[in-house]
Backbone of each chain as nested JSON, in Angstrom:
{
  "chains": [
    {"id": "A", "residues": [
      {"number": 1, "name": "UNK", "atoms": {"N": [84.621, 83.841, 97.271], "CA": [85.562, 83.347, 96.645], "C": [86.23, 82.136, 97.301]}},
      {"number": 2, "name": "UNK", "atoms": {"N": [86.801, 82.632, 98.569], "CA": [87.726, 81.901, 99.15], "C": [87.331, 80.594, 99.756]}},
      {"number": 3, "name": "UNK", "atoms": {"N": [86.118, 80.391, 100.208], "CA": [85.548, 79.017, 100.613], "C": [85.899, 78.045, 99.259]}},
      {"number": 4, "name": "UNK", "atoms": {"N": [85.807, 78.507, 98.272], "CA": [85.718, 77.566, 96.94], "C": [87.13, 76.949, 97.125]}},
      {"number": 5, "name": "UNK", "atoms": {"N": [87.162, 75.663, 96.926], "CA": [88.312, 74.775, 97.275], "C": [89.416, 75.106, 95.922]}},
      {"number": 6, "name": "UNK", "atoms": {"N": [88.892, 75.107, 94.863], "CA": [89.744, 75.557, 93.651], "C": [90.519, 77.083, 93.783]}},
      {"number": 7, "name": "UNK", "atoms": {"N": [89.584, 77.701, 94.351], "CA": [90.473, 79.182, 94.681], "C": [91.453, 79.076, 95.669]}},
      {"number": 8, "name": "UNK", "atoms": {"N": [90.757, 78.23, 96.887], "CA": [92.109, 78.068, 97.984], "C": [93.324, 77.522, 97.33]}},
      {"number": 9, "name": "UNK", "atoms": {"N": [93.076, 76.274, 96.795], "CA": [94.172, 75.551, 96.191], "C": [95.072, 76.332, 95.329]}},
      {"number": 10, "name": "UNK", "atoms": {"N": [94.654, 77.234, 94.437], "CA": [95.31, 78.046, 93.557], "C": [96.282, 78.962, 94.37]}},
      {"number": 11, "name": "UNK", "atoms": {"N": [95.551, 79.629, 94.976], "CA": [96.249, 80.754, 95.89], "C": [97.293, 80.123, 96.743]}},
      {"number": 12, "name": "UNK", "atoms": {"N": [96.86, 78.924, 97.412], "CA": [98.124, 78.167, 98.177], "C": [99.058, 77.784, 97.416]}},
      {"number": 13, "name": "UNK", "atoms": {"N": [98.834, 77.404, 96.052], "CA": [100.008, 76.817, 95.363], "C": [100.862, 77.734, 94.688]}},
      {"number": 14, "name": "UNK", "atoms": {"N": [100.357, 78.947, 94.318], "CA": [101.037, 79.931, 93.628], "C": [101.453, 81.183, 94.266]}},
      {"number": 15, "name": "UNK", "atoms": {"N": [100.863, 81.495, 95.402], "CA": [101.226, 82.903, 95.945], "C": [101.503, 82.825, 97.353]}},
      {"number": 16, "name": "UNK", "atoms": {"N": [102.209, 83.872, 98.082], "CA": [102.248, 84.161, 99.562], "C": [101.006, 85.14, 99.582]}},
      {"number": 17, "name": "UNK", "atoms": {"N": [100.175, 84.236, 100.536], "CA": [98.874, 85.225, 100.625], "C": [98.667, 86.021, 102.017]}},
      {"number": 18, "name": "UNK", "atoms": {"N": [98.379, 87.159, 101.684], "CA": [98.009, 88.209, 102.845], "C": [96.965, 88.61, 102.947]}},
      {"number": 19, "name": "UNK", "atoms": {"N": [96.452, 89.031, 104.099], "CA": [95.061, 89.732, 104.142], "C": [95.178, 90.831, 104.933]}},
      {"number": 20, "name": "UNK", "atoms": {"N": [94.408, 92.143, 104.637], "CA": [94.399, 93.153, 105.551], "C": [92.765, 93.536, 105.602]}},
      {"number": 21, "name": "UNK", "atoms": {"N": [92.325, 93.567, 106.985], "CA": [90.979, 94.061, 107.019], "C": [91.152, 95.573, 107.386]}},
      {"number": 22, "name": "UNK", "atoms": {"N": [90.192, 96.204, 106.537], "CA": [90.192, 97.881, 106.829], "C": [90.392, 98.47, 108.268]}},
      {"number": 23, "name": "UNK", "atoms": {"N": [89.517, 97.696, 109.112], "CA": [89.476, 98.082, 110.569], "C": [90.757, 97.895, 111.402]}},
      {"number": 24, "name": "UNK", "atoms": {"N": [91.546, 96.66, 111.081], "CA": [92.496, 95.953, 111.726], "C": [93.792, 96.998, 111.104]}},
      {"number": 25, "name": "UNK", "atoms": {"N": [93.923, 97.227, 109.817], "CA": [95.349, 97.355, 109.138], "C": [94.945, 98.784, 108.167]}},
      {"number": 26, "name": "UNK", "atoms": {"N": [94.629, 99.814, 108.988], "CA": [94.497, 101.064, 108.013], "C": [95.498, 101.534, 107.341]}},
      {"number": 27, "name": "UNK", "atoms": {"N": [96.567, 101.306, 107.811], "CA": [97.803, 101.818, 107.201], "C": [98.287, 101.172, 106.155]}},
      {"number": 28, "name": "UNK", "atoms": {"N": [97.928, 99.935, 105.752], "CA": [98.221, 99.172, 104.705], "C": [97.427, 99.723, 103.569]}},
      {"number": 29, "name": "UNK", "atoms": {"N": [96.079, 100.163, 103.981], "CA": [95.459, 100.421, 102.705], "C": [95.953, 101.78, 102.291]}},
      {"number": 30, "name": "UNK", "atoms": {"N": [96.409, 102.659, 103.035], "CA": [96.963, 103.894, 102.496], "C": [98.251, 103.727, 101.81]}},
      {"number": 31, "name": "UNK", "atoms": {"N": [99.204, 102.65, 102.335], "CA": [100.462, 101.962, 101.555], "C": [100.288, 101.826, 100.273]}},
      {"number": 32, "name": "UNK", "atoms": {"N": [99.21, 101.109, 100.127], "CA": [99.001, 100.349, 98.65], "C": [97.943, 100.985, 97.832]}},
      {"number": 33, "name": "UNK", "atoms": {"N": [97.352, 102.203, 98.49], "CA": [96.432, 103.176, 97.566], "C": [95.07, 102.316, 97.126]}},
      {"number": 34, "name": "UNK", "atoms": {"N": [94.474, 101.805, 98.293], "CA": [93.188, 100.979, 98.087], "C": [91.829, 102.033, 98.232]}},
      {"number": 35, "name": "UNK", "atoms": {"N": [91.238, 101.646, 97.116], "CA": [89.762, 102.445, 97.077], "C": [88.525, 101.946, 97.285]}},
      {"number": 36, "name": "UNK", "atoms": {"N": [88.637, 100.575, 97.429], "CA": [87.457, 99.914, 97.412], "C": [87.665, 98.462, 97.917]}},
      {"number": 37, "name": "UNK", "atoms": {"N": [86.579, 97.662, 98.19], "CA": [86.665, 96.329, 98.644], "C": [85.851, 95.37, 97.63]}},
      {"number": 38, "name": "UNK", "atoms": {"N": [86.044, 94.128, 97.641], "CA": [87.416, 93.68, 97.775], "C": [88.328, 94.375, 96.807]}},
      {"number": 39, "name": "UNK", "atoms": {"N": [89.578, 94.593, 97.056], "CA": [90.727, 94.694, 96.096], "C": [91.555, 93.661, 96.426]}},
      {"number": 40, "name": "UNK", "atoms": {"N": [91.956, 93.061, 95.233], "CA": [93.294, 91.972, 95.18], "C": [94.68, 92.845, 94.779]}},
      {"number": 41, "name": "UNK", "atoms": {"N": [95.627, 92.817, 95.299], "CA": [96.778, 93.198, 94.659], "C": [97.698, 91.916, 94.518]}},
      {"number": 42, "name": "UNK", "atoms": {"N": [98.518, 91.899, 93.368], "CA": [99.599, 90.928, 93.441], "C": [100.988, 91.573, 92.944]}},
      {"number": 43, "name": "UNK", "atoms": {"N": [101.909, 91.18, 93.866], "CA": [103.108, 92.079, 93.993], "C": [104.319, 90.899, 93.435]}},
      {"number": 44, "name": "UNK", "atoms": {"N": [105.025, 91.189, 92.517], "CA": [106.141, 90.402, 92.281], "C": [107.19, 90.256, 93.639]}},
      {"number": 45, "name": "UNK", "atoms": {"N": [107.943, 89.09, 93.624], "CA": [108.802, 89.223, 94.837], "C": [109.727, 90.43, 95.106]}},
      {"number": 46, "name": "UNK", "atoms": {"N": [109.74, 91.255, 93.984], "CA": [110.59, 92.728, 94.27], "C": [109.577, 93.739, 94.823]}},
      {"number": 47, "name": "UNK", "atoms": {"N": [108.284, 93.304, 95.149], "CA": [107.382, 94.143, 95.674], "C": [106.441, 95.004, 94.918]}},
      {"number": 48, "name": "UNK", "atoms": {"N": [107.045, 94.805, 93.387], "CA": [105.975, 96.007, 92.753], "C": [104.797, 95.335, 92.357]}},
      {"number": 49, "name": "UNK", "atoms": {"N": [103.839, 96.12, 92.085], "CA": [102.531, 95.939, 91.919], "C": [102.299, 95.348, 90.404]}},
      {"number": 50, "name": "UNK", "atoms": {"N": [101.921, 93.909, 90.063], "CA": [101.822, 93.536, 88.55], "C": [100.365, 93.385, 88.444]}},
      {"number": 51, "name": "UNK", "atoms": {"N": [99.563, 93.519, 89.347], "CA": [97.982, 93.395, 88.986], "C": [97.149, 93.848, 90.116]}},
      {"number": 52, "name": "UNK", "atoms": {"N": [95.828, 94.235, 89.568], "CA": [95.098, 94.666, 90.785], "C": [93.529, 94.207, 90.174]}},
      {"number": 53, "name": "UNK", "atoms": {"N": [92.952, 93.625, 91.061], "CA": [91.583, 93.239, 90.816], "C": [90.72, 94.275, 91.863]}},
      {"number": 54, "name": "UNK", "atoms": {"N": [89.676, 94.923, 91.474], "CA": [88.748, 95.536, 92.054], "C": [87.457, 95.188, 92.003]}},
      {"number": 55, "name": "UNK", "atoms": {"N": [86.773, 94.599, 93.142], "CA": [85.512, 94.402, 93.126], "C": [85.366, 92.798, 93.155]}},
      {"number": 56, "name": "UNK", "atoms": {"N": [84.145, 92.229, 93.462], "CA": [83.969, 90.658, 93.395], "C": [84.109, 90.159, 92.097]}},
      {"number": 57, "name": "UNK", "atoms": {"N": [84.671, 89.04, 91.991], "CA": [84.572, 88.503, 90.605], "C": [83.855, 86.894, 91.028]}},
      {"number": 58, "name": "UNK", "atoms": {"N": [83.109, 86.336, 90.138], "CA": [82.785, 84.736, 90.287], "C": [83.964, 84.128, 90.123]}},
      {"number": 59, "name": "UNK", "atoms": {"N": [83.956, 82.571, 90.536], "CA": [85.334, 81.833, 90.637], "C": [86.001, 81.771, 89.166]}},
      {"number": 60, "name": "UNK", "atoms": {"N": [85.393, 81.368, 88.1], "CA": [86.078, 81.283, 86.977], "C": [86.9, 82.365, 86.489]}},
      {"number": 61, "name": "UNK", "atoms": {"N": [85.94, 83.497, 86.726], "CA": [86.294, 84.797, 86.286], "C": [87.894, 85.431, 87.253]}},
      {"number": 62, "name": "UNK", "atoms": {"N": [87.499, 84.974, 88.509], "CA": [88.823, 85.089, 89.553], "C": [90.022, 84.466, 89.062]}},
      {"number": 63, "name": "UNK", "atoms": {"N": [89.76, 83.151, 88.974], "CA": [90.93, 82.275, 88.422], "C": [91.668, 82.758, 87.121]}},
      {"number": 64, "name": "UNK", "atoms": {"N": [90.898, 83.112, 86.218], "CA": [91.478, 83.527, 85.052], "C": [92.196, 84.856, 85.056]}},
      {"number": 65, "name": "UNK", "atoms": {"N": [91.838, 85.64, 86.14], "CA": [92.56, 87.033, 86.451], "C": [93.666, 86.528, 86.985]}},
      {"number": 66, "name": "UNK", "atoms": {"N": [93.647, 85.481, 87.918], "CA": [94.907, 85.344, 88.868], "C": [95.97, 84.762, 87.717]}},
      {"number": 67, "name": "UNK", "atoms": {"N": [95.406, 83.869, 86.627], "CA": [96.478, 83.595, 85.821], "C": [96.959, 84.667, 85.037]}},
      {"number": 68, "name": "UNK", "atoms": {"N": [96.312, 85.608, 84.739], "CA": [96.717, 87.038, 84.053], "C": [97.986, 87.502, 85.004]}},
      {"number": 69, "name": "UNK", "atoms": {"N": [97.532, 87.567, 86.2], "CA": [98.492, 88.193, 87.178], "C": [99.89, 87.485, 87.235]}},
      {"number": 70, "name": "UNK", "atoms": {"N": [99.964, 86.089, 87.104], "CA": [101.049, 85.209, 87.129], "C": [101.771, 85.661, 85.5]}},
      {"number": 71, "name": "UNK", "atoms": {"N": [100.876, 85.82, 84.768], "CA": [101.46, 86.2, 83.369], "C": [102.328, 87.232, 83.712]}},
      {"number": 72, "name": "UNK", "atoms": {"N": [101.908, 88.399, 84.181], "CA": [102.571, 89.838, 84.359], "C": [103.6, 89.415, 85.047]}},
      {"number": 73, "name": "UNK", "atoms": {"N": [103.584, 88.819, 86.182], "CA": [104.74, 88.404, 87.155], "C": [105.939, 88.129, 86.215]}},
      {"number": 74, "name": "UNK", "atoms": {"N": [105.658, 87.057, 85.256], "CA": [106.497, 86.524, 84.514], "C": [107.144, 87.401, 83.444]}},
      {"number": 75, "name": "UNK", "atoms": {"N": [106.265, 88.432, 83.003], "CA": [106.816, 89.299, 82.35], "C": [107.633, 90.276, 82.848]}},
      {"number": 76, "name": "UNK", "atoms": {"N": [107.346, 90.252, 84.194], "CA": [108.451, 91.662, 84.875], "C": [109.556, 90.876, 84.957]}},
      {"number": 77, "name": "UNK", "atoms": {"N": [110.058, 89.679, 84.835], "CA": [111.131, 89.114, 84.814], "C": [111.548, 88.607, 83.336]}},
      {"number": 78, "name": "UNK", "atoms": {"N": [110.92, 89.063, 82.476], "CA": [111.165, 89.013, 81.019], "C": [111.346, 87.273, 80.728]}},
      {"number": 79, "name": "UNK", "atoms": {"N": [110.443, 86.413, 81.679], "CA": [110.133, 85.112, 81.152], "C": [108.967, 84.931, 80.269]}},
      {"number": 80, "name": "UNK", "atoms": {"N": [109.479, 85.05, 78.957], "CA": [108.349, 84.961, 78.039], "C": [107.76, 83.57, 77.704]}},
      {"number": 81, "name": "UNK", "atoms": {"N": [108.512, 82.565, 78.049], "CA": [107.794, 81.322, 78.014], "C": [106.826, 81.085, 79.083]}},
      {"number": 82, "name": "UNK", "atoms": {"N": [107.244, 81.459, 80.445], "CA": [106.107, 80.992, 81.588], "C": [104.943, 82.167, 81.46]}},
      {"number": 83, "name": "UNK", "atoms": {"N": [105.38, 83.332, 80.696], "CA": [104.055, 84.487, 80.697], "C": [102.891, 83.777, 79.608]}},
      {"number": 84, "name": "UNK", "atoms": {"N": [103.609, 83.423, 78.546], "CA": [102.715, 82.768, 77.458], "C": [101.887, 81.709, 78.075]}},
      {"number": 85, "name": "UNK", "atoms": {"N": [102.45, 80.715, 78.96], "CA": [101.8, 79.666, 79.486], "C": [100.638, 80.286, 80.11]}},
      {"number": 86, "name": "UNK", "atoms": {"N": [101.153, 81.02, 81.1], "CA": [99.872, 81.779, 81.978], "C": [98.792, 82.397, 81.082]}},
      {"number": 87, "name": "UNK", "atoms": {"N": [99.166, 83.218, 80.394], "CA": [98.075, 84.115, 79.533], "C": [97.303, 83.07, 78.697]}},
      {"number": 88, "name": "UNK", "atoms": {"N": [97.993, 82.239, 78.164], "CA": [97.26, 81.107, 77.23], "C": [96.382, 80.0, 78.244]}},
      {"number": 89, "name": "UNK", "atoms": {"N": [96.415, 79.976, 79.287], "CA": [95.686, 79.227, 80.399], "C": [94.589, 80.047, 80.562]}},
      {"number": 90, "name": "UNK", "atoms": {"N": [94.31, 81.31, 80.425], "CA": [92.968, 81.885, 80.291], "C": [92.248, 81.585, 79.241]}},
      {"number": 91, "name": "UNK", "atoms": {"N": [92.771, 81.456, 78.297], "CA": [92.087, 80.973, 76.934], "C": [91.658, 79.488, 76.823]}},
      {"number": 92, "name": "UNK", "atoms": {"N": [92.566, 78.467, 77.452], "CA": [92.636, 77.064, 77.266], "C": [91.565, 76.714, 78.679]}},
      {"number": 93, "name": "UNK", "atoms": {"N": [91.873, 77.381, 79.752], "CA": [90.914, 76.769, 80.849], "C": [89.722, 77.641, 81.097]}},
      {"number": 94, "name": "UNK", "atoms": {"N": [89.706, 78.922, 80.844], "CA": [88.374, 79.762, 81.3], "C": [88.116, 80.58, 79.963]}},
      {"number": 95, "name": "UNK", "atoms": {"N": [87.625, 79.913, 78.846], "CA": [87.492, 80.701, 77.653], "C": [86.213, 81.507, 77.637]}},
      {"number": 96, "name": "UNK", "atoms": {"N": [85.206, 81.408, 78.569], "CA": [84.196, 82.244, 78.744], "C": [84.068, 83.342, 79.283]}},
      {"number": 97, "name": "UNK", "atoms": {"N": [85.241, 83.622, 79.991], "CA": [85.512, 84.802, 81.087], "C": [86.096, 85.876, 80.263]}},
      {"number": 98, "name": "UNK", "atoms": {"N": [86.017, 86.881, 81.066], "CA": [86.77, 88.375, 80.258], "C": [88.144, 88.199, 80.377]}},
      {"number": 99, "name": "UNK", "atoms": {"N": [88.642, 87.429, 81.042], "CA": [90.146, 87.332, 81.242], "C": [90.826, 86.547, 79.643]}},
      {"number": 100, "name": "UNK", "atoms": {"N": [89.824, 85.809, 79.313], "CA": [90.268, 84.974, 78.237], "C": [90.887, 86.143, 76.983]}},
      {"number": 101, "name": "UNK", "atoms": {"N": [89.987, 86.651, 76.525], "CA": [90.736, 87.782, 75.378], "C": [91.78, 88.503, 75.752]}},
      {"number": 102, "name": "UNK", "atoms": {"N": [91.844, 88.98, 77.005], "CA": [92.885, 89.484, 77.553], "C": [94.317, 88.526, 77.379]}},
      {"number": 103, "name": "UNK", "atoms": {"N": [93.996, 87.591, 77.779], "CA": [95.008, 86.401, 78.018], "C": [95.473, 86.175, 76.39]}},
      {"number": 104, "name": "UNK", "atoms": {"N": [94.678, 86.015, 75.573], "CA": [94.99, 85.871, 74.128], "C": [95.949, 86.786, 73.574]}},
      {"number": 105, "name": "UNK", "atoms": {"N": [95.417, 87.936, 74.012], "CA": [96.195, 89.15, 73.541], "C": [97.573, 89.0, 73.962]}},
      {"number": 106, "name": "UNK", "atoms": {"N": [97.826, 88.873, 75.429], "CA": [98.966, 88.866, 75.977], "C": [99.917, 87.784, 75.643]}},
      {"number": 107, "name": "UNK", "atoms": {"N": [99.202, 86.689, 75.364], "CA": [100.138, 85.38, 74.924], "C": [100.687, 85.638, 73.509]}},
      {"number": 108, "name": "UNK", "atoms": {"N": [99.907, 86.597, 72.921], "CA": [100.684, 86.808, 71.408], "C": [101.877, 87.733, 71.521]}},
      {"number": 109, "name": "UNK", "atoms": {"N": [101.362, 88.714, 72.55], "CA": [102.467, 89.691, 72.811], "C": [103.844, 88.921, 73.337]}},
      {"number": 110, "name": "UNK", "atoms": {"N": [103.576, 88.108, 74.405], "CA": [104.581, 87.293, 74.815], "C": [105.578, 86.64, 73.847]}},
      {"number": 111, "name": "UNK", "atoms": {"N": [104.757, 86.247, 72.965], "CA": [105.386, 85.167, 71.896], "C": [106.419, 86.27, 71.082]}},
      {"number": 112, "name": "UNK", "atoms": {"N": [105.836, 87.303, 70.738], "CA": [106.38, 88.498, 69.782], "C": [107.569, 88.812, 70.834]}},
      {"number": 113, "name": "UNK", "atoms": {"N": [107.237, 89.103, 72.24], "CA": [108.505, 89.427, 72.779], "C": [109.628, 88.373, 72.943]}},
      {"number": 114, "name": "UNK", "atoms": {"N": [109.471, 87.317, 72.703], "CA": [110.456, 86.225, 72.88], "C": [111.178, 86.177, 71.471]}},
      {"number": 115, "name": "UNK", "atoms": {"N": [110.497, 86.437, 70.153], "CA": [111.08, 86.087, 69.033], "C": [111.22, 87.268, 68.191]}},
      {"number": 116, "name": "UNK", "atoms": {"N": [110.58, 88.276, 68.68], "CA": [110.599, 89.613, 67.474], "C": [110.319, 89.345, 66.319]}},
      {"number": 117, "name": "UNK", "atoms": {"N": [109.61, 88.616, 66.141], "CA": [109.043, 88.171, 64.887], "C": [107.343, 88.629, 64.698]}},
      {"number": 118, "name": "UNK", "atoms": {"N": [107.479, 89.75, 63.637], "CA": [106.116, 90.278, 63.281], "C": [105.133, 89.365, 62.975]}},
      {"number": 119, "name": "UNK", "atoms": {"N": [105.485, 88.193, 62.448], "CA": [104.35, 87.298, 62.121], "C": [103.655, 86.805, 63.237]}},
      {"number": 120, "name": "UNK", "atoms": {"N": [104.278, 86.751, 64.598], "CA": [103.546, 86.542, 65.426], "C": [102.149, 87.399, 65.889]}},
      {"number": 121, "name": "UNK", "atoms": {"N": [102.565, 88.749, 65.819], "CA": [101.486, 90.046, 65.78], "C": [100.392, 89.63, 64.719]}},
      {"number": 122, "name": "UNK", "atoms": {"N": [100.926, 89.631, 63.62], "CA": [99.938, 89.354, 62.549], "C": [99.0, 88.167, 62.823]}},
      {"number": 123, "name": "UNK", "atoms": {"N": [99.756, 87.075, 63.331], "CA": [99.024, 85.828, 63.39], "C": [97.84, 86.202, 64.747]}},
      {"number": 124, "name": "UNK", "atoms": {"N": [98.389, 87.105, 65.62], "CA": [97.507, 87.377, 66.844], "C": [96.078, 88.21, 66.168]}},
      {"number": 125, "name": "UNK", "atoms": {"N": [96.622, 89.044, 65.292], "CA": [95.462, 89.85, 64.795], "C": [94.519, 88.808, 64.011]}},
      {"number": 126, "name": "UNK", "atoms": {"N": [94.714, 87.801, 63.424], "CA": [94.041, 86.955, 62.72], "C": [93.308, 86.108, 63.63]}},
      {"number": 127, "name": "UNK", "atoms": {"N": [93.849, 85.804, 64.775], "CA": [93.124, 84.974, 65.877], "C": [91.9, 85.6, 66.363]}},
      {"number": 128, "name": "UNK", "atoms": {"N": [91.954, 87.033, 66.69], "CA": [90.856, 87.857, 66.979], "C": [89.699, 88.09, 65.926]}},
      {"number": 129, "name": "UNK", "atoms": {"N": [90.05, 87.644, 64.741], "CA": [89.161, 87.662, 63.684], "C": [88.067, 86.318, 64.037]}},
      {"number": 130, "name": "UNK", "atoms": {"N": [88.538, 85.407, 64.673], "CA": [87.651, 84.43, 64.869], "C": [87.196, 84.037, 66.222]}},
      {"number": 131, "name": "UNK", "atoms": {"N": [87.874, 84.746, 67.243], "CA": [87.615, 84.564, 68.591], "C": [87.396, 85.984, 69.234]}},
      {"number": 132, "name": "UNK", "atoms": {"N": [86.461, 85.967, 70.095], "CA": [86.307, 87.351, 71.0], "C": [86.277, 88.857, 69.915]}},
      {"number": 133, "name": "UNK", "atoms": {"N": [85.633, 88.648, 68.998], "CA": [85.845, 89.696, 68.053], "C": [85.331, 91.091, 68.538]}},
      {"number": 134, "name": "UNK", "atoms": {"N": [84.21, 90.787, 69.682], "CA": [83.63, 92.165, 70.107], "C": [84.187, 92.593, 71.267]}},
      {"number": 135, "name": "UNK", "atoms": {"N": [85.548, 92.028, 71.705], "CA": [86.12, 92.347, 72.771], "C": [86.759, 93.579, 72.596]}},
      {"number": 136, "name": "UNK", "atoms": {"N": [87.573, 94.398, 73.916], "CA": [88.361, 95.414, 73.421], "C": [89.587, 95.089, 73.046]}},
      {"number": 137, "name": "UNK", "atoms": {"N": [89.885, 93.785, 73.38], "CA": [91.372, 93.335, 72.879], "C": [91.316, 93.094, 71.681]}},
      {"number": 138, "name": "UNK", "atoms": {"N": [90.184, 92.601, 70.807], "CA": [90.034, 92.47, 69.406], "C": [90.406, 93.835, 68.695]}},
      {"number": 139, "name": "UNK", "atoms": {"N": [89.884, 94.94, 69.234], "CA": [90.178, 96.369, 68.77], "C": [91.71, 96.708, 68.868]}},
      {"number": 140, "name": "UNK", "atoms": {"N": [92.358, 96.266, 69.97], "CA": [93.749, 96.519, 70.274], "C": [94.634, 95.66, 68.971]}},
      {"number": 141, "name": "UNK", "atoms": {"N": [94.169, 94.618, 68.752], "CA": [94.877, 93.752, 67.782], "C": [94.43, 93.881, 66.361]}},
      {"number": 142, "name": "UNK", "atoms": {"N": [93.444, 94.891, 66.284], "CA": [93.262, 94.883, 64.741], "C": [94.016, 95.731, 63.899]}},
      {"number": 143, "name": "UNK", "atoms": {"N": [95.02, 96.48, 64.606], "CA": [96.157, 97.091, 63.923], "C": [97.224, 95.902, 63.145]}},
      {"number": 144, "name": "UNK", "atoms": {"N": [97.094, 94.592, 63.542], "CA": [97.681, 93.617, 62.941], "C": [97.16, 92.67, 62.202]}},
      {"number": 145, "name": "UNK", "atoms": {"N": [95.939, 92.968, 61.646], "CA": [95.129, 92.098, 61.094], "C": [95.644, 92.048, 59.553]}}
    ]},
    {"id": "B", "residues": [
      {"number": 1, "name": "UNK", "atoms": {"N": [89.282, 67.651, 97.994], "CA": [89.387, 68.693, 99.06], "C": [88.43, 69.052, 99.692]}},
      {"number": 2, "name": "UNK", "atoms": {"N": [88.171, 69.132, 100.971], "CA": [87.02, 69.595, 101.738], "C": [86.539, 70.965, 101.699]}},
      {"number": 3, "name": "UNK", "atoms": {"N": [85.427, 71.396, 101.411], "CA": [84.758, 72.596, 101.234], "C": [85.162, 73.527, 102.336]}},
      {"number": 4, "name": "UNK", "atoms": {"N": [85.779, 73.146, 103.617], "CA": [85.817, 73.808, 104.74], "C": [87.531, 74.513, 104.661]}},
      {"number": 5, "name": "UNK", "atoms": {"N": [88.267, 74.262, 103.678], "CA": [89.396, 74.471, 103.612], "C": [89.668, 76.101, 103.29]}},
      {"number": 6, "name": "UNK", "atoms": {"N": [90.525, 76.759, 103.972], "CA": [90.44, 78.131, 103.665], "C": [91.882, 78.526, 103.292]}},
      {"number": 7, "name": "UNK", "atoms": {"N": [92.23, 79.74, 103.028], "CA": [93.464, 80.127, 102.918], "C": [94.153, 80.602, 104.289]}},
      {"number": 8, "name": "UNK", "atoms": {"N": [95.425, 80.109, 104.155], "CA": [96.296, 80.671, 105.251], "C": [96.877, 82.052, 105.288]}},
      {"number": 9, "name": "UNK", "atoms": {"N": [96.139, 82.78, 105.548], "CA": [96.481, 84.239, 105.407], "C": [97.657, 84.843, 106.356]}},
      {"number": 10, "name": "UNK", "atoms": {"N": [98.484, 85.437, 105.767], "CA": [99.531, 86.192, 106.599], "C": [98.93, 87.551, 106.903]}},
      {"number": 11, "name": "UNK", "atoms": {"N": [99.671, 88.226, 107.637], "CA": [98.826, 89.804, 108.018], "C": [100.226, 90.701, 108.265]}},
      {"number": 12, "name": "UNK", "atoms": {"N": [101.27, 90.57, 107.507], "CA": [102.366, 90.974, 107.742], "C": [103.141, 91.157, 106.297]}},
      {"number": 13, "name": "UNK", "atoms": {"N": [102.971, 92.364, 105.591], "CA": [103.388, 92.784, 104.208], "C": [104.857, 92.496, 104.162]}},
      {"number": 14, "name": "UNK", "atoms": {"N": [105.574, 93.002, 105.008], "CA": [107.036, 92.922, 104.749], "C": [107.651, 91.416, 104.882]}},
      {"number": 15, "name": "UNK", "atoms": {"N": [106.977, 90.782, 105.919], "CA": [107.594, 89.415, 106.276], "C": [106.982, 88.748, 104.929]}},
      {"number": 16, "name": "UNK", "atoms": {"N": [105.917, 88.965, 104.526], "CA": [105.362, 88.057, 103.138], "C": [106.322, 88.47, 101.809]}},
      {"number": 17, "name": "UNK", "atoms": {"N": [106.83, 89.812, 101.649], "CA": [107.753, 89.974, 100.858], "C": [109.035, 89.259, 101.146]}},
      {"number": 18, "name": "UNK", "atoms": {"N": [109.574, 89.223, 102.154], "CA": [110.91, 88.445, 102.606], "C": [110.673, 86.97, 101.909]}},
      {"number": 19, "name": "UNK", "atoms": {"N": [109.644, 86.404, 102.573], "CA": [109.402, 85.173, 101.96], "C": [109.274, 85.093, 100.376]}},
      {"number": 20, "name": "UNK", "atoms": {"N": [108.51, 86.034, 99.835], "CA": [108.405, 86.007, 98.386], "C": [109.877, 86.018, 97.804]}},
      {"number": 21, "name": "UNK", "atoms": {"N": [110.625, 86.821, 98.371], "CA": [112.011, 86.987, 97.515], "C": [112.887, 85.484, 97.786]}},
      {"number": 22, "name": "UNK", "atoms": {"N": [112.686, 84.777, 98.936], "CA": [113.287, 83.832, 99.138], "C": [112.787, 82.62, 98.429]}},
      {"number": 23, "name": "UNK", "atoms": {"N": [111.365, 82.646, 98.05], "CA": [110.674, 81.463, 97.399], "C": [110.4, 81.78, 96.115]}},
      {"number": 24, "name": "UNK", "atoms": {"N": [110.972, 83.042, 95.596], "CA": [110.557, 83.529, 94.282], "C": [108.923, 83.254, 93.851]}},
      {"number": 25, "name": "UNK", "atoms": {"N": [108.23, 83.64, 94.81], "CA": [106.644, 83.817, 94.588], "C": [106.047, 84.8, 94.672]}},
      {"number": 26, "name": "UNK", "atoms": {"N": [105.118, 85.064, 94.048], "CA": [104.372, 86.657, 94.128], "C": [103.581, 86.766, 95.298]}},
      {"number": 27, "name": "UNK", "atoms": {"N": [103.295, 87.727, 95.873], "CA": [102.611, 88.024, 96.93], "C": [101.07, 88.434, 96.555]}},
      {"number": 28, "name": "UNK", "atoms": {"N": [100.07, 87.738, 96.8], "CA": [98.67, 88.124, 96.804], "C": [98.061, 88.855, 98.077]}},
      {"number": 29, "name": "UNK", "atoms": {"N": [97.715, 90.012, 97.993], "CA": [97.116, 90.723, 99.043], "C": [95.583, 90.948, 98.896]}},
      {"number": 30, "name": "UNK", "atoms": {"N": [94.976, 90.456, 100.011], "CA": [93.558, 90.943, 99.936], "C": [93.115, 91.813, 100.83]}},
      {"number": 31, "name": "UNK", "atoms": {"N": [92.66, 92.735, 100.377], "CA": [92.104, 93.935, 101.147], "C": [90.427, 93.659, 101.353]}},
      {"number": 32, "name": "UNK", "atoms": {"N": [90.065, 93.574, 102.66], "CA": [88.65, 93.346, 102.789], "C": [88.017, 94.192, 103.699]}},
      {"number": 33, "name": "UNK", "atoms": {"N": [86.632, 94.245, 103.827], "CA": [86.045, 94.725, 104.871], "C": [84.822, 93.937, 105.449]}},
      {"number": 34, "name": "UNK", "atoms": {"N": [85.186, 92.617, 104.949], "CA": [84.019, 91.75, 105.316], "C": [84.131, 91.486, 106.8]}},
      {"number": 35, "name": "UNK", "atoms": {"N": [82.784, 91.243, 107.363], "CA": [82.584, 91.047, 108.821], "C": [83.552, 89.938, 109.082]}},
      {"number": 36, "name": "UNK", "atoms": {"N": [84.263, 89.847, 110.353], "CA": [85.215, 88.941, 110.676], "C": [84.771, 88.12, 112.09]}}
    ]}
  ]
}
């Protein structure tokens, strides 16, 4: 993933990047409860884990997951607008990835969290009737159809 | 962007978190077993 210029640019633009090799930094593996490689952790600036990716992903899948990670970082600071933008980016920019239906779900949740308007959840349920119908996220949203 | 560019990885989690708090950016940690 990392020689890919899109991945390098995205990481450098949005994160403080840290790398630990199992042989050189074994204590870090225990500190963060790592059980497989590669594992990517995204921590908010307060040090709390916001997202974890275990195993290799192709470039678009990986970038979609990083948008989800940024969305959850925004959720952790209750910045619903920024969260919605990051979640929606998975749908708009990486619509064929596994991150997209998850992003669609959380974008709707972010809109609801900002407005407390139940219509947002009903709208989300309706969206899943036309997109990503077979995803697990459609099942989660089915309660709002 | 040249294909050869790589991420400028740090190797100190606590220093990275200090920088994250100062810059209000999240930390991405890559745990790897790839040959170095």
